[in-house]
C-alpha positions as a LaTeX table, in Angstrom:
\begin{tabular}{lrrr}
\hline
Residue & $x$ (\AA) & $y$ (\AA) & $z$ (\AA) \\
\hline
Met1 & 9.05 & $-26.42$ & 20.10 \\
Thr2 & 10.65 & $-23.31$ & 18.56 \\
Asp3 & 8.72 & $-20.07$ & 19.01 \\
Pro4 & 7.76 & $-18.85$ & 15.48 \\
Leu5 & 8.83 & $-15.33$ & 16.44 \\
Asp6 & 12.37 & $-16.63$ & 16.93 \\
Arg7 & 12.37 & $-17.03$ & 13.15 \\
Trp8 & 11.48 & $-13.35$ & 12.62 \\
Ala9 & 14.98 & $-12.63$ & 11.41 \\
Leu10 & 16.73 & $-13.35$ & 8.15 \\
Pro11 & 20.23 & $-12.42$ & 6.99 \\
Ala12 & 20.59 & $-8.85$ & 5.76 \\
Gly13 & 19.59 & $-8.56$ & 2.12 \\
Ser14 & 17.48 & $-11.72$ & 2.04 \\
Ala15 & 14.48 & $-10.74$ & 4.20 \\
Val16 & 11.35 & $-9.49$ & 2.43 \\
Leu17 & 8.50 & $-8.15$ & 4.56 \\
Leu18 & 5.12 & $-9.33$ & 3.28 \\
Asp19 & 2.81 & $-6.68$ & 4.64 \\
Gly20 & $-0.82$ & $-7.82$ & 4.64 \\
Phe21 & $-2.89$ & $-10.84$ & 3.64 \\
His22 & $-2.75$ & $-10.19$ & $-0.10$ \\
Ala23 & 1.04 & $-9.90$ & $-0.21$ \\
Leu24 & 1.37 & $-13.21$ & 1.65 \\
Lys25 & $-1.26$ & $-14.84$ & $-0.59$ \\
His26 & 0.54 & $-13.85$ & $-3.79$ \\
Ala27 & 3.96 & $-14.80$ & $-2.46$ \\
Leu28 & 2.74 & $-18.29$ & $-1.62$ \\
Arg29 & 1.04 & $-18.67$ & $-5.00$ \\
Phe30 & 4.29 & $-17.94$ & $-6.80$ \\
Gly31 & 6.54 & $-20.19$ & $-4.76$ \\
Ala32 & 8.10 & $-17.87$ & $-2.20$ \\
Gln33 & 9.90 & $-19.42$ & 0.74 \\
Val34 & 8.05 & $-18.09$ & 3.80 \\
Pro35 & 9.51 & $-19.24$ & 7.11 \\
Val36 & 7.16 & $-17.30$ & 9.42 \\
Ala37 & 3.78 & $-15.52$ & 9.27 \\
Val38 & 1.79 & $-13.84$ & 12.06 \\
Thr39 & $-1.63$ & $-12.32$ & 12.55 \\
Thr40 & $-3.64$ & $-10.82$ & 15.38 \\
Asp41 & $-6.71$ & $-12.88$ & 14.40 \\
Arg42 & $-5.98$ & $-16.29$ & 12.92 \\
Ala43 & $-9.63$ & $-17.22$ & 12.47 \\
Ala44 & $-10.34$ & $-14.00$ & 10.54 \\
Ala45 & $-7.27$ & $-14.49$ & 8.31 \\
Leu46 & $-8.29$ & $-18.05$ & 7.46 \\
Ala47 & $-11.86$ & $-16.92$ & 6.80 \\
Leu48 & $-10.42$ & $-14.39$ & 4.35 \\
Ala49 & $-8.49$ & $-17.20$ & 2.71 \\
Asp50 & $-11.67$ & $-19.28$ & 2.42 \\
Glu51 & $-13.34$ & $-16.34$ & 0.67 \\
Leu52 & $-10.53$ & $-14.99$ & $-1.54$ \\
Ala53 & $-7.75$ & $-17.56$ & $-1.79$ \\
Pro54 & $-8.85$ & $-21.14$ & $-1.08$ \\
Asp55 & $-5.88$ & $-22.36$ & $-3.13$ \\
Val56 & $-3.46$ & $-21.25$ & $-0.39$ \\
Arg57 & $-5.71$ & $-21.84$ & 2.62 \\
Glu58 & $-3.92$ & $-25.01$ & 3.66 \\
Ala59 & $-0.50$ & $-23.37$ & 3.43 \\
Leu60 & $-1.72$ & $-20.38$ & 5.43 \\
Ala61 & $-3.20$ & $-22.61$ & 8.11 \\
Ala62 & 0.17 & $-24.30$ & 8.55 \\
Leu63 & 2.05 & $-20.97$ & 8.66 \\
Leu64 & $-0.02$ & $-18.48$ & 10.60 \\
Thr65 & 0.67 & $-17.87$ & 14.27 \\
Glu66 & $-1.65$ & $-15.65$ & 16.30 \\
Val67 & 0.11 & $-12.96$ & 18.31 \\
Pro68 & $-1.11$ & $-10.10$ & 20.51 \\
Pro69 & $-1.72$ & $-6.77$ & 18.70 \\
Gln70 & 1.21 & $-5.13$ & 20.46 \\
Val71 & 3.57 & $-7.86$ & 19.24 \\
Tyr72 & 2.27 & $-7.54$ & 15.68 \\
Ala73 & 2.68 & $-3.75$ & 15.83 \\
Ser74 & 6.30 & $-4.17$ & 16.94 \\
Leu75 & 7.09 & $-6.21$ & 13.82 \\
Val76 & 5.76 & $-3.82$ & 11.15 \\
Ser77 & 6.13 & $-0.07$ & 10.78 \\
Arg78 & 2.67 & 0.45 & 9.28 \\
Pro79 & 0.13 & $-2.14$ & 10.49 \\
His80 & $-1.97$ & $-3.46$ & 7.61 \\
Pro81 & $-5.80$ & $-3.51$ & 7.86 \\
Thr82 & $-5.75$ & $-7.31$ & 7.52 \\
Ala83 & $-3.33$ & $-7.56$ & 10.48 \\
Val84 & $-1.20$ & $-10.16$ & 8.69 \\
Ala85 & 2.57 & $-10.02$ & 8.22 \\
Ala86 & 5.22 & $-12.49$ & 7.13 \\
Leu87 & 8.84 & $-12.76$ & 6.15 \\
Ala88 & 9.90 & $-14.31$ & 2.85 \\
Val89 & 13.30 & $-15.14$ & 1.43 \\
Arg90 & 14.25 & $-12.89$ & $-1.48$ \\
Pro91 & 14.96 & $-14.74$ & $-4.74$ \\
Ser92 & 18.65 & $-14.97$ & $-5.56$ \\
Arg93 & 20.08 & $-12.22$ & $-7.73$ \\
Glu94 & 21.76 & $-14.84$ & $-9.90$ \\
Asp95 & 18.43 & $-16.51$ & $-10.70$ \\
Ser96 & 16.80 & $-13.16$ & $-11.49$ \\
Leu97 & 19.63 & $-12.05$ & $-13.78$ \\
Arg98 & 19.51 & $-15.39$ & $-15.56$ \\
Glu99 & 15.78 & $-14.97$ & $-16.17$ \\
Leu100 & 16.17 & $-11.39$ & $-17.39$ \\
Ala101 & 18.93 & $-12.40$ & $-19.83$ \\
Arg102 & 17.03 & $-15.40$ & $-21.21$ \\
Asp103 & 17.13 & $-15.57$ & $-25.02$ \\
Pro104 & 14.69 & $-15.78$ & $-26.60$ \\
Arg105 & 12.20 & $-14.11$ & $-24.26$ \\
Ser106 & 8.47 & $-14.62$ & $-24.59$ \\
Ala107 & 7.59 & $-11.30$ & $-22.92$ \\
Pro108 & 9.23 & $-7.87$ & $-22.53$ \\
Val109 & 11.29 & $-6.50$ & $-19.68$ \\
Val110 & 10.09 & $-3.24$ & $-18.10$ \\
Val111 & 12.75 & $-0.70$ & $-17.06$ \\
Leu112 & 11.95 & 2.14 & $-14.67$ \\
Asp113 & 14.71 & 4.66 & $-15.26$ \\
Glu114 & 15.62 & 6.41 & $-12.00$ \\
Pro115 & 12.12 & 6.27 & $-10.49$ \\
Arg116 & 11.41 & 8.35 & $-7.39$ \\
Asn117 & 8.07 & 7.14 & $-6.00$ \\
Leu118 & 8.06 & 3.85 & $-4.08$ \\
Gly119 & 4.33 & 3.35 & $-4.47$ \\
Asn120 & 4.48 & 3.86 & $-8.23$ \\
Ala121 & 7.24 & 1.27 & $-8.50$ \\
Gly122 & 5.12 & $-1.22$ & $-6.58$ \\
Ala123 & 2.12 & $-0.56$ & $-8.81$ \\
Val124 & 4.26 & $-1.19$ & $-11.90$ \\
Ile125 & 5.51 & $-4.52$ & $-10.53$ \\
Arg126 & 1.91 & $-5.53$ & $-9.87$ \\
Leu127 & 1.01 & $-4.61$ & $-13.46$ \\
Ala128 & 4.01 & $-6.44$ & $-14.85$ \\
Ala129 & 3.07 & $-9.60$ & $-12.99$ \\
Gly130 & $-0.47$ & $-9.35$ & $-14.33$ \\
Phe131 & 0.76 & $-9.11$ & $-17.92$ \\
Gly132 & 3.30 & $-11.89$ & $-17.41$ \\
Val133 & 6.35 & $-9.85$ & $-18.36$ \\
Thr134 & 9.82 & $-11.32$ & $-17.92$ \\
Gly135 & 10.82 & $-8.83$ & $-15.25$ \\
Val136 & 11.07 & $-5.29$ & $-13.91$ \\
Ile137 & 14.37 & $-3.43$ & $-13.60$ \\
Thr138 & 14.99 & $-0.15$ & $-11.83$ \\
Thr139 & 18.00 & 2.08 & $-12.40$ \\
Gly140 & 19.16 & 4.73 & $-9.96$ \\
Thr141 & 18.86 & 4.73 & $-6.17$ \\
Leu142 & 15.36 & 3.34 & $-5.60$ \\
Asp143 & 15.45 & $-0.19$ & $-4.16$ \\
Pro144 & 12.70 & $-2.21$ & $-5.91$ \\
Trp145 & 12.60 & $-4.55$ & $-2.88$ \\
His146 & 11.94 & $-1.75$ & $-0.39$ \\
Pro147 & 9.06 & $-2.73$ & 1.95 \\
Thr148 & 6.87 & 0.08 & 0.58 \\
Val149 & 7.43 & $-1.17$ & $-2.98$ \\
Val150 & 6.62 & $-4.74$ & $-1.95$ \\
Arg151 & 3.46 & $-3.49$ & $-0.24$ \\
Gly152 & 2.45 & $-1.58$ & $-3.39$ \\
Gly153 & 3.16 & $-4.67$ & $-5.47$ \\
Ala154 & 0.95 & $-6.84$ & $-3.24$ \\
Gly155 & 3.63 & $-9.50$ & $-2.98$ \\
Leu156 & 3.83 & $-10.01$ & $-6.75$ \\
His157 & 7.60 & $-9.49$ & $-6.76$ \\
Phe158 & 7.69 & $-13.29$ & $-6.60$ \\
Ala159 & 5.76 & $-13.58$ & $-9.88$ \\
Thr160 & 8.40 & $-11.85$ & $-12.01$ \\
Ala161 & 12.14 & $-11.07$ & $-11.89$ \\
Val162 & 12.81 & $-7.80$ & $-10.04$ \\
Glu163 & 16.29 & $-6.25$ & $-9.90$ \\
Arg164 & 18.16 & $-2.94$ & $-9.76$ \\
Leu165 & 20.79 & $-2.50$ & $-12.50$ \\
Thr166 & 22.73 & 0.24 & $-14.22$ \\
Val167 & 21.94 & 1.15 & $-17.82$ \\
Pro168 & 25.06 & $-0.66$ & $-19.15$ \\
Glu169 & 23.92 & $-3.79$ & $-17.30$ \\
Leu170 & 20.52 & $-3.98$ & $-19.02$ \\
Pro171 & 19.83 & $-7.34$ & $-20.67$ \\
Pro172 & 20.04 & $-7.71$ & $-24.45$ \\
Gly173 & 17.13 & $-6.70$ & $-26.63$ \\
Pro174 & 15.84 & $-3.67$ & $-28.52$ \\
Val175 & 15.10 & $-0.76$ & $-26.20$ \\
Phe176 & 11.82 & 1.07 & $-26.77$ \\
Ala177 & 11.82 & 4.16 & $-24.57$ \\
Leu178 & 8.72 & 6.24 & $-23.89$ \\
Asp179 & 9.26 & 9.92 & $-24.58$ \\
Pro180 & 7.01 & 12.83 & $-25.65$ \\
Glu181 & 9.24 & 13.40 & $-28.69$ \\
Gly182 & 8.94 & 9.82 & $-29.94$ \\
Glu183 & 6.82 & 8.28 & $-32.65$ \\
Asp184 & 3.20 & 7.40 & $-31.94$ \\
Ile185 & 3.20 & 3.97 & $-30.28$ \\
Arg186 & 0.09 & 2.98 & $-32.22$ \\
Gly187 & 2.18 & 2.61 & $-35.35$ \\
Thr188 & 4.73 & 0.26 & $-33.75$ \\
Lys189 & 4.58 & $-3.45$ & $-33.05$ \\
Leu190 & 6.47 & $-4.24$ & $-29.86$ \\
Pro191 & 8.42 & $-7.52$ & $-30.04$ \\
Asp192 & 8.37 & $-10.05$ & $-27.24$ \\
Asn193 & 12.07 & $-9.46$ & $-26.50$ \\
Ala194 & 11.61 & $-5.70$ & $-26.12$ \\
Ile195 & 13.08 & $-3.67$ & $-23.29$ \\
Leu196 & 10.34 & $-1.13$ & $-22.45$ \\
Ala197 & 11.87 & 1.87 & $-20.68$ \\
Phe198 & 10.04 & 4.60 & $-18.77$ \\
Gly199 & 11.59 & 7.76 & $-17.37$ \\
Ser200 & 11.17 & 9.12 & $-13.88$ \\
Glu201 & 7.96 & 10.80 & $-12.81$ \\
Arg202 & 9.55 & 14.25 & $-12.83$ \\
Thr203 & 12.51 & 14.37 & $-15.20$ \\
Gly204 & 11.81 & 11.72 & $-17.81$ \\
Leu205 & 14.53 & 9.60 & $-19.37$ \\
Ser206 & 18.10 & 9.94 & $-18.18$ \\
Ala207 & 20.80 & 10.80 & $-20.71$ \\
Asp208 & 22.27 & 7.30 & $-20.39$ \\
Leu209 & 18.99 & 5.56 & $-21.09$ \\
Arg210 & 18.13 & 7.89 & $-23.97$ \\
Ala211 & 21.51 & 7.11 & $-25.55$ \\
Arg212 & 20.87 & 3.36 & $-25.12$ \\
Ala213 & 17.39 & 3.52 & $-26.71$ \\
Asp214 & 16.85 & 2.04 & $-30.16$ \\
His215 & 13.41 & 3.61 & $-30.55$ \\
Leu216 & 11.57 & 6.51 & $-28.92$ \\
Leu217 & 7.80 & 6.14 & $-28.64$ \\
Arg218 & 5.04 & 8.36 & $-27.31$ \\
Leu219 & 1.63 & 7.54 & $-25.94$ \\
Pro220 & $-1.44$ & 9.28 & $-27.37$ \\
Met221 & $-2.31$ & 12.26 & $-25.21$ \\
Arg222 & $-4.66$ & 15.20 & $-25.51$ \\
Pro223 & $-2.89$ & 18.56 & $-26.06$ \\
Gln224 & $-2.20$ & 20.55 & $-22.88$ \\
Val225 & $-2.28$ & 17.42 & $-20.70$ \\
Ser226 & 1.24 & 17.27 & $-19.34$ \\
Ser227 & 1.72 & 13.58 & $-18.51$ \\
Tyr228 & 0.29 & 10.27 & $-17.35$ \\
Asn229 & 1.01 & 8.58 & $-14.06$ \\
Leu230 & 3.95 & 6.18 & $-14.38$ \\
Ala231 & 1.89 & 3.05 & $-13.73$ \\
Thr232 & $-0.73$ & 4.24 & $-16.23$ \\
Ser233 & 1.95 & 4.67 & $-18.90$ \\
Val234 & 3.28 & 1.19 & $-18.26$ \\
Ala235 & $-0.24$ & $-0.27$ & $-18.36$ \\
Met236 & $-1.02$ & 1.39 & $-21.70$ \\
Thr237 & 2.25 & 0.19 & $-23.20$ \\
Leu238 & 1.89 & $-3.38$ & $-21.98$ \\
Tyr239 & $-1.67$ & $-3.50$ & $-23.24$ \\
His240 & $-0.46$ & $-2.31$ & $-26.63$ \\
Trp241 & 2.16 & $-5.12$ & $-26.64$ \\
Ser242 & $-0.32$ & $-7.78$ & $-25.56$ \\
Ala243 & $-3.03$ & $-6.72$ & $-28.01$ \\
Arg244 & $-0.67$ & $-7.15$ & $-30.96$ \\
\hline
\end{tabular}
């Protein structure tokens, strides 16, 4: 019988580390291909599934292999409190691009324009999955499939299309970019095929994205408050879309 740890390797570019019970749970719920999963305490992990995710308990029972703590620690850079880790196969870029370009779309696409913070990007992907958006795109150098982003997204990368593109490669649709100089968002109805663009945490929208924007919108904010957290801005905007 093949040792499960022999499968702890996937071709470069296709391996996604699922760091923790919740990331593995969400990946399984949304159809990820997971060839191997390990834990230091199989009974505890399955008890957690019984409590929080009975819908994937059977799949977890078939996947999970118990390993010594030192082996688990050698597989992940930051051991998770749940002591669960797995590898999943990243969705194909072709499938993701096809989903992002779908016309008509029933939900917006979120664009993070040159983001800097890995944790913020993960939080946005988690939000996007919760609202059922079509996908999340990053521009710039940040890899939206970085392990820290996947950890912040709790494995919900598999619930929505996630890709890195340049501004000219953005899918079709009207671009609504959030900017302090824009019109109050409360007076605008956001269409389902909108591209909702958010600038970086420090510098705001890039010149390329600003030039691509069809509309500039601003969120309501008390005077002398400088900004909202990126994930908060995305949450407010998606709520505004969903409420209309």
